[in-house]
DRENLODO-686975 format. One line per 3 residues: number of its first residue (from 0); their letters; for each residue z, x, y of C-alpha. Coordinates in steps of 0.02 Angstrom, whole numbers. Layout:
REM DRENLODO-686975
NUM) A) Z X Y; ...;
//
This chain:
REM DRENLODO-686975
0) MAN) 2452 1226 726; 2351 1078 785; 2406 932 681;
3) GPA) 2461 780 782; 2566 733 932; 2720 828 983;
6) LST) 2888 740 976; 2990 895 995; 3134 857 1113;
9) ARS) 3130 668 1130; 3298 588 1098; 3310 428 995;
12) GEM) 3272 270 1093; 3187 356 1240; 3007 328 1291;
15) LDV) 2976 500 1366; 2999 676 1300; 3042 760 1465;
18) LNA) 3007 946 1484; 3135 1026 1600; 3076 1153 1729;
21) NQF) 3203 1278 1661; 3188 1230 1477; 3278 1358 1363;
24) EGE) 3317 1474 1511; 3489 1554 1490; 3512 1477 1317;
27) FID) 3554 1574 1159; 3428 1531 1024; 3462 1584 846;
30) PKV) 3328 1713 795; 3310 1623 629; 3263 1464 722;
33) VKQ) 3138 1561 828; 3060 1641 674; 3049 1476 580;
36) AEE) 2970 1386 730; 2838 1521 748; 2797 1526 562;
39) NFY) 2783 1336 551; 2670 1331 702; 2548 1460 634;
42) RGA) 2550 1376 464; 2493 1214 547; 2645 1116 610;
45) PPK) 2629 1026 777; 2686 1134 924; 2863 1125 994;
48) WLN) 2911 1174 1170; 3001 1321 1091; 2834 1392 1031;
51) FYI) 2773 1410 1211; 2939 1485 1267; 2941 1621 1134;
54) SGT) 2755 1662 1151; 2757 1676 1340; 2594 1741 1413;
57) LFI) 2533 1799 1241; 2493 1620 1189; 2306 1597 1157;
60) KRD) 2223 1478 1279; 2062 1395 1228; 1917 1397 1352;
63) GYD) 1954 1223 1420; 2124 1279 1487; 2068 1338 1660;
66) KLV) 1957 1186 1689; 2098 1070 1638; 2224 1153 1754;
69) DQI) 2097 1152 1896; 2062 966 1872; 2248 928 1874;
72) QQQ) 2274 1031 2032; 2128 940 2115; 2213 773 2080;
75) RKF) 2362 830 2185; 2254 802 2339; 2244 615 2305;
78) PGI) 2385 490 2324; 2447 372 2191; 2396 384 2009;
81) STV) 2252 478 1929; 2193 528 1756; 2124 690 1683;
84) KLF) 2048 673 1510; 2042 797 1366; 1931 749 1219;
87) HQP) 1958 845 1058; 1909 840 875; 2053 833 750;
90) GCG) 2128 1002 707; 2048 1104 847; 2204 1129 953;
93) GTT) 2187 984 1076; 2370 932 1078; 2422 1116 1083;
96) LAM) 2310 1147 1234; 2378 993 1324; 2558 1044 1292;
99) KVL) 2522 1223 1347; 2458 1154 1513; 2617 1051 1534;
102) WDL) 2724 1203 1492; 2637 1314 1619; 2647 1181 1755;
105) RKT) 2827 1128 1720; 2890 1203 1883; 2752 1122 1986;
108) FRC) 2767 948 1911; 2895 845 1819; 2816 852 1647;
111) AVL) 2837 730 1504; 2752 667 1345; 2744 480 1310;
114) TGS) 2821 468 1137; 2899 295 1124; 2817 130 1079;
117) TSD) 2680 80 1201; 2714 -105 1172; 2848 -105 1308;
120) ITN) 2742 -48 1454; 2866 -114 1583; 3003 3 1523;
123) VAK) 2883 150 1512; 2836 119 1695; 3020 108 1741;
126) EVV) 3057 277 1660; 2906 358 1744; 2961 298 1916;
129) HLF) 3138 358 1882; 3069 528 1833; 2963 533 1992;
132) TAG) 3110 498 2107; 3247 580 2002; 3354 435 2061;
135) SQR) 3328 467 2247; 3190 445 2379; 3222 624 2437;
138) HQK) 3192 702 2267; 3012 647 2236; 2901 757 2130;
141) TVL) 2735 714 2047; 2746 675 1861; 2620 756 1743;
144) MLV) 2622 649 1586; 2535 678 1420; 2472 512 1350;
147) NDE) 2377 495 1186; 2337 308 1196; 2183 283 1305;
150) QIL) 2197 92 1300; 2361 78 1396; 2317 180 1551;
153) EIL) 2257 39 1664; 2400 -81 1629; 2527 62 1638;
156) QDN) 2457 111 1809; 2475 -69 1872; 2655 -77 1809;
159) IML) 2702 87 1891; 2633 28 2058; 2729 -136 2038;
162) KIA) 2892 -42 2007; 2861 72 2157; 2831 -81 2269;
165) EQQ) 2982 -175 2198; 3096 -27 2237; 3015 -7 2409;
168) IVT) 2984 177 2378; 2882 265 2511; 2780 394 2416;
171) RMP) 2749 562 2499; 2642 634 2359; 2547 578 2203;
174) VVI) 2662 480 2087; 2589 526 1917; 2441 618 1844;
177) FLN) 2402 562 1667; 2338 697 1550; 2251 585 1424;
180) CVR) 2227 677 1259; 2093 581 1162; 2064 627 980;
183) NDA) 1883 589 935; 1767 649 796; 1609 615 898;
186) LLQ) 1619 697 1069; 1530 669 1234; 1390 795 1258;
189) NSD) 1366 812 1446; 1537 762 1506; 1636 809 1662;
192) HVV) 1792 799 1553; 1861 945 1455; 1793 934 1278;
195) LKQ) 1869 1037 1137; 1765 1059 979; 1786 1138 807;
198) KLS) 1688 1289 868; 1748 1446 957; 1660 1537 1097;
201) DTE) 1636 1726 1085; 1782 1752 1205; 1893 1640 1098;
204) KQK) 1841 1731 939; 1894 1895 1017; 2064 1825 1068;
207) FDE) 2096 1754 895; 2043 1916 810; 2165 2015 917;
210) KKK) 2304 1890 881; 2266 1901 694; 2298 2089 698;
213) ELC) 2462 2062 790; 2521 1930 664; 2472 2040 516;
216) RKY) 2577 2183 586; 2723 2066 612; 2716 1958 455;
219) NYK) 2617 2062 327; 2563 1958 175; 2640 1798 247;
222) CNQ) 2496 1796 370; 2381 1741 228; 2470 1573 226;
225) FHG) 2453 1540 412; 2314 1417 374; 2325 1322 538;
228) FNI) 2293 1483 633; 2173 1560 507; 2056 1410 505;
231) MQT) 2034 1425 693; 2023 1615 686; 1880 1603 559;
234) NFS) 1791 1481 676; 1835 1330 566; 1753 1411 415;
237) QAY) 1719 1292 270; 1714 1445 155; 1893 1491 204;
240) VKQ) 1952 1313 176; 1869 1303 3; 1945 1471 -44;
243) VCK) 2125 1420 -1; 2102 1248 -83; 2028 1315 -246;
246) VFS) 2194 1281 -333; 2140 1097 -333; 1987 1140 -438;
249) TVR) 2102 1162 -589; 2159 979 -579; 2110 867 -724;
252) SAN) 2098 679 -706; 2208 640 -856; 2397 664 -858;
255) KPK) 2412 728 -680; 2587 799 -645; 2683 720 -504;
258) KTQ) 2660 868 -386; 2471 847 -403; 2484 661 -370;
261) LAA) 2592 690 -216; 2474 823 -149; 2331 699 -176;
264) FIS) 2425 562 -80; 2462 674 69; 2283 739 70;
267) LLN) 2210 565 68; 2322 506 210; 2289 659 318;
270) AYV) 2101 656 284; 2083 478 347; 2228 455 468;
273) PGS) 2249 603 588; 2431 635 628; 2496 544 473;
276) YLL) 2640 612 368; 2770 571 235; 2956 602 253;
279) ESQ) 3030 740 146; 3156 614 80; 3013 504 16;
282) CLD) 2933 652 -71; 3097 700 -156; 3125 520 -209;
285) FFK) 2956 528 -295; 3022 667 -407; 3191 584 -438;
288) HDD) 3178 540 -622; 3112 717 -657; 3272 797 -590;
291) YIH) 3344 822 -764; 3196 938 -799; 3180 1029 -633;
294) GDF) 3359 1030 -573; 3401 1034 -388; 3244 1122 -324;
297) SLE) 3174 1112 -149; 3014 1016 -111; 2924 1181 -83;
300) DRM) 2973 1240 -259; 2923 1076 -338; 2753 1077 -256;
303) EPF) 2695 1247 -320; 2552 1298 -329; 2508 1182 -183;
306) SHL) 2656 1230 -72; 2559 1348 41; 2439 1205 87;
309) IIT) 2582 1090 139; 2699 1106 287; 2871 1032 317;
312) FQE) 2939 1022 494; 3089 941 580; 3068 806 712;
315) ASG) 3181 675 788; 3143 545 653; 3173 667 509;
318) KKV) 3086 804 409; 2900 770 400; 2776 829 270;
321) CMA) 2587 846 290; 2440 958 246; 2420 1116 349;
324) HPM) 2256 1059 429; 2141 905 426; 2000 1014 353;
327) IAK) 2115 1062 208; 2159 878 179; 1974 831 172;
330) CCT) 1930 976 58; 2073 937 -64; 2019 756 -72;
333) ELM) 1839 809 -110; 1897 932 -245; 2001 795 -327;
336) VEA) 1846 686 -331; 1746 827 -412; 1886 842 -542;
339) GVA) 1863 658 -584; 2003 585 -477; 1910 457 -371;
342) RSN) 1970 408 -197; 1998 230 -255; 2112 293 -397;
345) TAR) 2214 398 -275; 2227 253 -153; 2285 130 -288;
348) NLL) 2407 258 -358; 2478 286 -182; 2502 97 -160;
351) NTL) 2585 80 -330; 2705 226 -313; 2746 245 -126;
354) CRD) 2735 62 -73; 2869 -15 -182; 3014 -120 -122;
357) EVP) 3045 -96 65; 2908 13 139; 2949 109 301;
360) AFL) 2858 40 453; 2772 206 490; 2696 211 315;
363) VGF) 2637 30 328; 2550 82 489; 2466 233 407;
366) VKD) 2406 130 257; 2344 -7 373; 2245 122 475;
369) MLT) 2177 204 317; 2114 40 242; 2073 -72 390;
372) RRR) 2046 29 550; 1863 28 597; 1814 183 694;
375) PKI) 1689 177 836; 1511 211 780; 1452 310 930;
378) EEN) 1271 336 976; 1211 434 1125; 1140 318 1257;
381) QIN) 957 361 1277; 955 314 1462; 1102 421 1515;
384) STE) 1169 555 1399; 1340 553 1481; 1367 374 1424;
387) MKE) 1408 327 1246; 1360 164 1166; 1503 111 1053;
390) EQE) 1494 -3 902; 1624 -19 766; 1591 36 588;
393) RFS) 1589 -109 464; 1749 -50 379; 1874 94 380;
396) RLI) 1806 267 339; 1897 270 171; 1826 101 116;
399) LDI) 1652 157 169; 1670 322 75; 1727 230 -83;
402) QRT) 1581 112 -64; 1460 258 -41; 1524 373 -181;
405) EDY) 1588 244 -307; 1540 61 -291; 1575 -100 -196;
408) VQS) 1694 -166 -329; 1812 -16 -309; 1820 -42 -120;
411) ASV) 1866 -224 -147; 1993 -175 -280; 2089 -60 -162;
414) LKM) 2093 -192 -24; 2148 -323 -151; 2293 -215 -210;
417) ASK) 2349 -184 -30; 2339 -372 4; 2456 -405 -142;
420) KFD) 2574 -261 -106; 2596 -308 77; 2607 -494 47;
423) QNP) 2657 -538 227; 2525 -432 313; 2367 -528 368;
426) FFP) 2256 -376 401; 2224 -325 220; 2163 -497 162;
429) QAL) 2064 -512 324; 1972 -348 285; 1949 -403 104;
432) ARF) 1872 -569 160; 1752 -473 273; 1705 -360 129;
435) YYT) 1668 -508 15; 1556 -599 138; 1463 -449 212;
438) ELK) 1442 -335 61; 1464 -436 -98; 1400 -603 -28;
441) DYN) 1537 -692 -126; 1578 -829 -3; 1702 -921 -114;
444) LAE) 1815 -769 -132; 1787 -727 52; 1847 -902 99;
447) MWA) 2000 -886 -14; 2056 -720 63; 2017 -776 241;
450) KRA) 2128 -928 215; 2265 -816 143; 2257 -705 297;
453) KER) 2271 -858 407; 2423 -920 309; 2510 -755 343;
456) DPQ) 2484 -765 531; 2442 -947 572; 2457 -924 761;
459) SSF) 2333 -782 782; 2160 -834 841; 2090 -663 794;
462) IAD) 2145 -684 613; 2078 -863 612; 1907 -800 668;
465) TLG) 1872 -725 496; 1862 -896 411; 1733 -956 536;
468) QVH) 1633 -796 511; 1634 -823 322; 1555 -996 338;
471) KNH) 1435 -942 476; 1370 -798 371; 1354 -912 220;
474) LKN) 1249 -1030 325; 1147 -885 393; 1107 -818 219;
477) IEH) 1081 -984 131; 929 -987 18; 771 -1068 86;
480) PAN) 726 -1206 83; 903 -1276 87; 948 -1458 74;
483) PRE) 993 -1530 248; 1152 -1599 171; 1202 -1424 113;
486) ILQ) 1162 -1352 285; 1269 -1482 374; 1410 -1464 249;
489) LAA) 1423 -1277 282; 1402 -1305 468; 1545 -1431 467;
492) KAI) 1662 -1304 385; 1612 -1166 507; 1628 -1280 659;
495) KAF) 1801 -1338 606; 1858 -1157 582; 1790 -1104 752;
498) KDE) 1866 -1254 841; 2035 -1215 763; 2016 -1035 822;
501) EQL) 1971 -1094 998; 2129 -1199 1004; 2237 -1053 947;
504) AEN) 2156 -942 1081; 2198 -1072 1214; 2379 -1070 1156;
507) ERG) 2395 -880 1166; 2465 -804 1324; 2427 -644 1416;
510) IEM) 2557 -507 1431; 2594 -556 1611; 2609 -743 1575;
513) KGD) 2777 -821 1541; 2797 -900 1370; 2932 -977 1263;
516) GET) 2969 -817 1167; 2875 -879 1014; 2700 -897 1088;
519) KIS) 2571 -768 1032; 2537 -631 1161; 2361 -563 1182;
522) HVF) 2297 -442 1313; 2124 -522 1308; 2066 -701 1289;
525) NNR) 1978 -725 1121; 1811 -811 1155; 1742 -782 980;
528) GMF) 1784 -959 925; 1676 -1035 1061; 1537 -908 1038;
531) GYL) 1541 -929 848; 1521 -1118 873; 1362 -1088 976;
534) QVC) 1293 -967 846; 1320 -1098 710; 1230 -1228 817;
537) NLV) 1083 -1109 836; 1075 -1088 647; 1087 -1275 615;
540) YDR) 946 -1310 739; 832 -1175 666; 864 -1224 484;
543) LVS) 842 -1411 508; 698 -1410 632; 599 -1290 522;
546) QNE) 601 -1427 388; 570 -1580 496; 541 -1587 684;
549) TWI) 623 -1759 691; 786 -1662 694; 747 -1606 873;
552) EVL) 767 -1784 937; 924 -1811 832; 1014 -1650 882;
555) TKK) 975 -1675 1067; 1037 -1857 1057; 868 -1925 1108;
558) VSL) 876 -2040 956; 1020 -2086 842; 1032 -2015 666;
561) QSV) 1040 -2190 591; 872 -2239 667; 778 -2096 581;
564) LGS) 865 -2085 410; 709 -2156 329; 594 -2020 396;
567) LGD) 723 -1888 349; 724 -1954 171; 912 -1952 137;
570) NKL) 1026 -2097 183; 1180 -1996 133; 1154 -1888 288;
573) FRF) 1239 -2025 389; 1409 -1956 335; 1373 -1814 460;
576) NHL) 1340 -1935 603; 1501 -1895 696; 1471 -1707 682;
579) INS) 1291 -1721 745; 1341 -1835 889; 1469 -1708 949;
582) LRD) 1355 -1554 947; 1260 -1577 1111; 1415 -1614 1215;
585) EVE) 1510 -1469 1139; 1364 -1350 1165; 1353 -1404 1347;
588) RKC) 1539 -1376 1374; 1542 -1205 1290; 1384 -1145 1379;
591) AFF) 1464 -1197 1545; 1614 -1090 1497; 1505 -937 1464;
594) DKY) 1403 -965 1623; 1564 -949 1722; 1637 -814 1611;
597) LTY) 1486 -699 1630; 1457 -737 1815; 1636 -722 1876;
600) SKP) 1704 -582 1765; 1662 -429 1660; 1762 -326 1532;
603) DMK) 1810 -196 1661; 1741 -110 1816; 1624 2 1718;
606) KDD) 1567 -108 1573; 1461 -263 1557; 1470 -391 1417;
609) PSY) 1348 -365 1272; 1179 -441 1314; 1176 -544 1153;
612) ISR) 1312 -660 1221; 1202 -716 1365; 1047 -720 1255;
615) DTS) 1122 -826 1115; 1208 -942 1238; 1045 -972 1333;
618) DCY) 951 -1005 1171; 1078 -1134 1115; 1080 -1221 1284;
621) RKY) 890 -1230 1288; 883 -1304 1112; 1015 -1439 1135;
624) VGD) 1024 -1477 1320; 892 -1401 1433; 733 -1491 1384;
627) YPP) 796 -1658 1320; 893 -1794 1414; 1008 -1888 1296;
630) KHF) 981 -2069 1248; 1049 -2200 1372; 1067 -2068 1509;
633) KDK) 1062 -2193 1653; 1194 -2131 1776; 1152 -2122 1961;
636) GAD) 1045 -1968 1989; 1036 -1936 1801; 856 -1878 1807;
639) LIQ) 900 -1751 1942; 1049 -1688 1843; 937 -1662 1692;
642) KLK) 815 -1561 1798; 959 -1454 1857; 1015 -1429 1677;
645) QNR) 842 -1369 1631; 864 -1235 1766; 1045 -1194 1717;
648) ADT) 1095 -1244 1894; 1200 -1402 1864; 1364 -1313 1905;
651) SAG) 1424 -1201 2046; 1424 -1052 1926; 1244 -1092 1881;
654) VLS) 1196 -1097 2064; 1287 -934 2102; 1204 -845 1957;
657) CLD) 1027 -895 2007; 994 -729 2095; 1071 -630 1952;
660) REC) 954 -722 1832; 808 -687 1951; 758 -868 1973;
663) AES) 591 -893 2060; 594 -942 2243; 500 -1103 2205;
666) DLK) 632 -1152 2076; 773 -1117 2200; 691 -1228 2330;
669) EIT) 676 -1370 2204; 858 -1347 2150; 913 -1357 2332;
672) TWW) 813 -1517 2358; 886 -1596 2201; 1065 -1558 2254;
675) EEI) 1028 -1630 2425; 964 -1791 2345; 1114 -1801 2227;
678) FSQ) 1233 -1785 2374; 1141 -1921 2469; 1160 -2035 2316;
681) RDS) 1338 -1995 2266; 1427 -1929 2423; 1514 -1801 2310;
684) VSA) 1602 -1649 2385; 1547 -1545 2235; 1365 -1596 2257;
687) LAN) 1374 -1555 2442; 1454 -1385 2404; 1318 -1343 2278;
690) YIL) 1185 -1394 2404; 1261 -1275 2534; 1280 -1136 2404;
693) NHI) 1095 -1156 2363; 1053 -1138 2546; 1154 -976 2552;
696) VLK) 1060 -912 2399; 894 -956 2481; 944 -866 2640;
699) NLR) 984 -712 2536; 812 -725 2458; 741 -733 2635;
702) AMF) 651 -891 2582; 585 -1009 2715; 647 -1188 2685;
705) PSD) 581 -1345 2770; 751 -1393 2839; 907 -1298 2890;
708) CND) 1072 -1341 2808; 1135 -1472 2930; 1278 -1532 2822;
711) LTV) 1407 -1398 2865; 1488 -1518 2986; 1493 -1648 2846;
714) FKP) 1576 -1525 2726; 1721 -1474 2838; 1804 -1646 2845;
717) KMP) 1791 -1655 2655; 1889 -1492 2629; 2054 -1584 2596;
720) LIP) 1966 -1677 2454; 1927 -1517 2357; 2005 -1524 2182;
723) EDS) 2147 -1402 2149; 2054 -1321 2004; 1891 -1283 2098;
726) PEL) 1901 -1105 2164; 1712 -1110 2195; 1737 -1244 2328;
729) QML) 1888 -1153 2399; 1780 -997 2412; 1644 -1092 2503;
732) TLL) 1774 -1158 2626; 1832 -980 2661; 1654 -914 2679;
735) LCW) 1609 -1050 2803; 1769 -1030 2903; 1772 -840 2903;
738) PSD) 1746 -774 3081; 1587 -678 3124; 1692 -536 3194;
741) SKE) 1876 -489 3204; 1898 -565 3377; 1820 -736 3344;
744) KCV) 1948 -875 3338; 1972 -965 3173; 2025 -1148 3180;
747) LDL) 2101 -1145 3005; 2242 -1039 2934; 2151 -908 2829;
750) NEL) 2310 -851 2741; 2343 -1029 2685; 2163 -1051 2625;
753) ILL) 2173 -887 2527; 2335 -944 2447; 2253 -1109 2398;
756) MHH) 2109 -1014 2319; 2229 -903 2221; 2320 -1057 2154;
759) SYE) 2154 -1137 2113; 2099 -983 2015; 2265 -980 1921;
762) RAY) 2238 -1159 1863; 2054 -1143 1821; 2022 -967 1755;
765) KRH) 2169 -848 1744; 2204 -886 1561; 2025 -843 1514;
768) YRS) 1996 -695 1629; 2171 -622 1613; 2125 -439 1583;
771) RYL) 1947 -439 1648; 1877 -369 1810; 1821 -497 1939;
774) PPL) 1663 -429 2023; 1619 -485 2200; 1502 -634 2219;
777) FFI) 1474 -624 2408; 1510 -508 2554; 1535 -544 2738;
780) GKG) 1386 -471 2830; 1329 -458 3009; 1250 -609 3090;
783) QDL) 1291 -792 3113; 1312 -947 3005; 1243 -937 2828;
786) TRI) 1141 -779 2859; 1300 -673 2867; 1348 -720 2687;
789) VHR) 1272 -584 2578; 1250 -606 2390; 1294 -457 2279;
792) KVL) 1117 -453 2206; 1046 -421 2380; 1158 -268 2401;
795) KEM) 1111 -208 2228; 925 -218 2268; 947 -134 2438;
798) FLE) 1046 7 2360; 929 36 2213; 780 35 2329;
801) QNE) 853 185 2419; 936 269 2271; 819 254 2123;
804) ETI) 912 386 2023; 1066 274 2012; 986 128 1920;
807) QDW) 1070 180 1756; 1240 197 1841; 1239 29 1930;
810) SNN) 1383 -43 1827; 1496 96 1897; 1466 50 2078;
813) WSN) 1615 -64 2098; 1728 71 2024; 1665 218 2127;
816) EKI) 1613 113 2280; 1468 233 2307; 1361 88 2366;
819) FKD) 1462 72 2527; 1416 249 2580; 1233 200 2594;
822) PTI) 1179 179 2777; 1072 26 2738; 1221 -62 2657;
825) QAR) 1334 -13 2803; 1205 -84 2925; 1201 -249 2827;
828) LLK) 1389 -279 2807; 1524 -316 2934; 1664 -187 2937;
831) VEG) 1834 -255 2984; 1991 -166 3039; 2160 -186 2959;
834) VVR) 2316 -100 2895; 2388 -41 2730; 2575 -70 2723;
837) NYR) 2699 -83 2577; 2558 -63 2449; 2463 -211 2520;
840) VYA) 2309 -222 2630; 2285 -339 2779; 2133 -379 2884;
843) RID) 2161 -409 3070; 2071 -569 3117; 2097 -657 3284;
846) GKE) 2260 -560 3312; 2331 -611 3142; 2355 -511 2983;
849) IEM) 2264 -584 2832; 2326 -518 2664; 2198 -487 2527;
852) DAN) 2176 -391 2365; 2105 -215 2359; 1959 -174 2244;
855) LRN) 2035 -2 2209; 2224 -10 2199; 2236 178 2226;
858) SLW) 2184 147 2407; 2354 67 2443; 2472 213 2418;
861) RSR) 2482 268 2600; 2528 156 2746; 2398 177 2883;
864) QVS) 2269 95 2997; 2109 62 2898; 1937 -16 2901;
867) FYI) 1844 -96 2755; 1715 -223 2698; 1762 -395 2633;
870) GFT) 1693 -461 2470; 1735 -626 2384; 1775 -640 2199;
873) IRG) 1813 -804 2112; 1997 -771 2153; 1977 -738 2339;
876) PVA) 1936 -605 2469; 1947 -422 2419; 1944 -263 2525;
879) FAI) 1809 -140 2474; 1786 42 2528; 1954 55 2617;
882) QTK) 1947 202 2737; 2077 276 2851; 2036 234 3031;
885) PAE) 2022 393 3138; 2168 409 3258; 2122 373 3440;
888) KVQ) 2141 520 3557; 2284 496 3680; 2247 554 3858;
891) SPE) 2372 661 3950; 2451 582 4106; 2350 701 4215;
894) MAS) 2187 644 4137; 2238 462 4144; 2268 471 4331;
897) SEP) 2110 565 4375; 1942 490 4417; 1845 438 4261;
900) KEI) 1708 559 4218; 1530 501 4200; 1489 472 4017;
903) KPQ) 1315 530 3975; 1224 425 3847; 1191 517 3684;
906) LSP) 1009 554 3649; 931 461 3502; 883 576 3355;
909) WTD) 706 504 3370; 692 544 3556; 624 704 3633;
912) KNR) 707 723 3805; 545 787 3881; 416 678 3795;
915) GHF) 501 513 3748; 533 411 3590; 440 441 3427;
918) VDL) 379 259 3421; 306 270 3597; 224 440 3563;
921) HQT) 140 383 3401; 112 198 3437; -76 204 3399;
924) DLI) -53 293 3231; 86 175 3179; -18 20 3221;
927) NRV) -171 86 3129; -91 166 2977; 70 74 2930;
930) TDT) 37 -45 2785; 192 -141 2728; 227 -241 2886;
933) EGI) 305 -384 2786; 438 -269 2714; 475 -194 2885;
936) LLK) 494 -368 2962; 619 -422 2827; 724 -264 2848;
939) LKD) 728 -283 3038; 779 -464 3018; 916 -417 2894;
942) RGL) 987 -296 3022; 982 -428 3158; 859 -325 3264;
945) ISN) 723 -455 3277; 751 -637 3325; 697 -781 3213;
948) ENY) 571 -833 3345; 489 -660 3353; 499 -645 3163;
951) EAV) 402 -807 3138; 278 -765 3276; 235 -595 3201;
954) RAV) 223 -666 3025; 100 -796 3085; -22 -660 3141;
957) KSR) -151 -628 3003; -204 -449 3042; -89 -312 2980;
960) KDQ) -126 -205 3134; -84 -351 3249; 78 -378 3152;
963) MSG) 127 -195 3177; 82 -208 3361; 193 -363 3375;
966) IIQ) 338 -274 3289; 330 -127 3409; 316 -241 3562;
969) SLT) 468 -341 3508; 569 -179 3498; 510 -88 3656;
972) SST) 663 -136 3758; 786 -73 3626; 808 110 3578;
975) MGK) 919 51 3435; 776 -59 3372; 649 83 3382;
978) DAL) 772 201 3293; 794 72 3156; 605 56 3137;
981) CDI) 590 245 3115; 733 247 2987; 651 106 2889;
984) LRR) 483 194 2888; 560 358 2829; 651 271 2686;
987) MKS) 489 188 2625; 408 301 2496; 232 248 2546;
990) MRP) 264 292 2729; 352 460 2708; 190 563 2711;
993) LIN) 138 480 2875; 307 508 2959; 312 689 2900;
996) ELE) 135 716 2967; 176 640 3138; 339 738 3150;
999) GSD) 243 897 3108; 118 863 3249; 265 858 3370;
//
């Protein structure tokens, strides 16, 4: 009844199982077919569309039905593509509920289930677009599509939009709503999504009880074998499951008949791989050499007394066989264990008997999942209960259960047999190698199996990673005190493995990158080789330095290894001289990579990289690079470069991340001075750019600096000298050239500059950031010169100051763009006007249209006049918070020809028309009782409501009361300024009681 995805009407070779609006209407359906479909469904077979047709309105809907339908209907209000999620535990009717929703909405939407391989996303997108248009622009209708794979949604959405744009389709309604059916054992607790559990509500119990009576009247004793239905009707009762499975308690471990073995195989598969099955033909083949005893009996006859626990159902790929419910599969497996048939024995027997000769691809996949797929280990996030912190289990659930109930050797034995049976598959020896080095600490066997996995797939960087991890873990767990030679020998093996992995990762291509047809394709760039190298270097440093501090000077290249061999007490260490000499430079290069990687990109809009990456990278950099200049470091400005390295600010990425890392103002001032000196010594465009970027950072910190940045005029002539692979410098060029408002004239071609930056990004970073989200680094704000360039950290602090409850949700702000609804953010940023046309967005600057990316692609579905804010990622400018511009009212000819009416100025919300402005009325109280004048000054300056001259003059006054008096006097001529002062005071927690009191006195 609830046992896996539905593949009911899909025809061979198609990606989508399309549900017609008039499915089965007017057709003659053989009553025997109807009866069989209904019986199979209640016994536990996956639902077919026919089940919904014959049940009509009598079909039981679980409680999540109405919420799911409502969420889908709500998505019809929004253009483009959206997703509604249904989370469900295995065997609780999740797929049935999703299909019931599609069935009931088949006349409102064009409904389909994604059934084909998800590896060909381009063709899936093509079929979805064809379904949306039905081959014609005039026949558009929103597609409602059931998708089980959560991982493909984002890339599928991008491909659908690409196809729509390619075909120049003008959409008049939402294109597709994904109904994402996610099977998950551990479910979100306080989720906005529909969550289906193995537990019935009182209302559901009543519905199932009534249905039970109806089925008993209709089917009599047969009803007792409707296990799929009965398990749900008894509220997933373990007692019911044990009662129907008690036939397995008679099993004895010795001389098991084939039917018992086969039942054990199917149970094991279904217990650990939801949705798995065997083909009926495979099952019959298993009995082949017994045919002379049993004759030509059906599978059902052969499987007695287990037949009632097993279901057989027809689908496009053949007749499939599985247990009636996942709970039955788990119970049967447990009962077999109690009878002395261990899981490891069943697994080995399955491999020996069903995995001979040529094994069907679907069975290879099920066995691979059963033995190697690591499920998420989900813990509730203590900060926000709606978020889940995911970590993978160490091994598959079956291997962990064997390890827990039997022993480590049996787990290894099963993986070893699978590695030998599937002698071309790299995943089984990879899992076996992991088991040897993590659980058994047998590093020699771990190395052997890791190498074997690598031999089977020599181009995969992810497979190659295992060998590096073997050596790294060996080094980590080496007995103390270890001989330095032994430490370096292990380190050399680990470093070689990780460098090989890094090279393989560089050779791999993303899905969207063109290759030669033989190059490995990977959706993400594998950085584990580089990170593993840094972890090894950390271990080497800690192990060696703990024995002799002379190693500090050797590893940081302050002295040569040869010069200190005597004090180290082992001349044979010189054989590692080349390795040791290479460490510092490699560490510096890899840390520079991660500085950029973590500053310019993140896994997706809603997730950040694990904190240990930044932590371990920083530790390694500090040990090898930060505090120690290398020997013979005599280049021009070398001492200044070393100082910058100590502050992680020797690159543009380091400079840009200073605010994110919360560098002290004093450090930032020193960094700016050092870059200024380096530029004066070297006349380098990069040094000049970093000096200017530091000035921008200082301006964002509101720091006072002895001198203004007077080198902007020097930088502009150097723009043609910018290297082609330096998007940071291209970004600075754009920031400096970007007009202060839409009407200001720009001397350079912004479209050309943006194109140059895109090309620069492609050369420098696209390979590494291929699937990652590029967060904004800067925004264009109000003001002039460098003060209008706003760092993302400044916006974050402004927003969190006003919205303390959203601290936990900050990582979602680029995905929901909530930050741009905050009045303080709106007052700080410059809003520009533009247009959305042909699924692209353009800003109107100086009468020209400047094309840029959109932060949220779903904002591009409707052509219209818009306004938005401009942020800059490492790839170029991006439109944030795209909003439809209100249409201007058109005057009638009569109104246009008449005399213009007097426009009365609108009264300020802080002004009483009889008494005057709030600030004027309460000037004495404000001067005497307001405390945080420094904070008020900074906020007024940020909004451009107080001049630099007045700002400095007021700051120079020592008395707080005199400062407040100066603030009010500088604003007396501006109602806008006085309004802003009142708004600032009201938003300050410490001042709210005063403002409330003064308002009350009015």
